[in-house]
TITINU-470762 format. One record per residue (C-alpha): x, y, z; residue in three letters. Coordinates in steps of 0.001 Angstrom, whole numbers, plus 500000, padded with zeros to 6 digits. Layout:
N
XYZALA;...
This chain:
161
636087774747674038MET;633984771912676371THR;637066771983678748ASP;636136773880681731VAL;639591774037683294GLU;640775775499680395ALA;638885778581681412TRP;640097779119684943SER;642304781894684141GLU;640177783963682352PHE;637467783259684795ALA;639573784235687599VAL;640721787603685543ALA;637032787839684625THR;635805787607688332ALA;637930790066689947GLY;637858792897687443ALA;633661792864687254ALA;633777792520691303ALA;635399795674691277ALA;633305797348688490LEU;630704796335690352ALA;631904797906693849GLY;632251801078692133LEU;628851801456690964LEU;628003801226694700PHE;630520804161694881VAL;628433806143691517ALA;624983805448693369LEU;626394806740696436SER;627098810071694875ILE;624045810342693703ASN;622090808690696017LEU;619366811002695585SER;618767811568692471ALA;619004808180691747VAL;616092807368694387LEU;613704810229692718ALA;612598808353689553SER;611357804370689446PRO;613099804345685929ARG;616557805068687448THR;616340802759690353THR;615488800433687716ALA;618641801409685700ARG;620742800758688832ALA;619393797369689536ALA;619729796027685822SER;623454797990685792THR;624392795999689036LEU;622852792526687305ILE;625025793078684372LEU;627918794032686233LEU;627538791165688959ALA;626503788530686502SER;630054787914684966PRO;631153787000688487VAL;628872784638688871PHE;629616782933685456LEU;633274782922686496SER;632746781559689921LEU;630816778597688132THR;633689777709685872LEU;636302777957688995LEU;633725775403691015VAL;635120771880691250PRO;632035770604689681PHE;632002766310688842GLU;631346766886685160SER;630949769685682668SER;627276768688682626THR;627018770340685889ALA;628474772988685121VAL;626290773809681919GLY;622948772955683705VAL;624159776097686393VAL;624700778526683290LEU;621107777712682010LEU;619813778349685441VAL;622148781657685721LEU;620980782944682050ALA;617339782331682793ALA;617689784404685889LEU;619499786943684385ALA;616845786874681581ALA;614142787446684189GLY;615484789636685636ALA;616927792176682981LEU;613364791561681187GLY;611753793586683959THR;614277795942684856LEU;615413797237681628LEU;614986800859681302PRO;612499801835678153ARG;613083804129675464PRO;612724807902676017THR;612535810811674026GLU;616161811994674761GLN;617859808787673551VAL;617566807832669786PRO;616412804479669378LEU;619682803025667853PRO;621871804055670913ALA;619089802790672886TRP;619110799226671442MET;623309798992671260LEU;623749800280674767ALA;620568799147676681THR;619082796106674740VAL;621924794295673074LEU;624046793480676127PRO;621472791469678227PRO;620423789773674977ILE;624462788743674096VAL;624582788286677819LEU;621742785479677926CYS;621699784320674952GLY;625548783612674902GLY;625228782259678660THR;622421779777677132LEU;624599778690674182LEU;627830778021676348ALA;625381775958678752GLY;623539774286676197LEU;627167773183674410GLY;628146771814677606LEU;625193769678677795LEU;625344768453674044ILE;629256768510673629GLY;628746771161671054GLY;627616774537669912LEU;631231775963670512GLY;631035774935673756GLY;632260777613676048LEU;633201780245673636ILE;629976781515673841TRP;630787783199677729LEU;633497785570676049ALA;631039787922674460PRO;628581787216676965ALA;630877788743679859ILE;632267791112676882GLY;628818792518675814PHE;627755792484680014SER;630408794703681009LEU;630228797066678289PHE;626371797546679382GLY;627263797694682819GLY;629712800386682099LEU;627119802484680223VAL;624435802002682972GLY;627110803189685697ALA;627920806044683076TRP;624529807110682999VAL;623975806726686778LEU;627220808751687445LEU;627172811499684941VAL;624046811470682547GLU;621792811582685295ILE;623081815116686635LEU;622572816577682818ARG;
């Protein structure tokens, strides 16, 4: 699972799908722009949703860059994990009375944790040659896209309720 080239088809598919979803987020934001801008809470949700949808693009592009070694890919993955964790830790919407705590944990907290943790484990796996290597990117990207889609739904539909 440490052979970066073996992940190229996964990376190409993921980069295209995630980029398309990130683009659709901008369409959703433009439809409800005044409602999004009406509250710092919703602008933070928009920013965190964009990070969740854009992160798989950057992770995939990292796998497609012809680095000299898997060590370099591991370092880049660690940097991306740290950047995403810092940004998402600051921007994640806080729980509200309207959303049950288990639903908030599943849809808002879990995706960033799996994204950042999975990316961190993949990067460390490449650096030490173990831990399952890049296999951790599959759940990281999957949960990131799930969280991004939930955020986009909230910004497109739920914001008007």
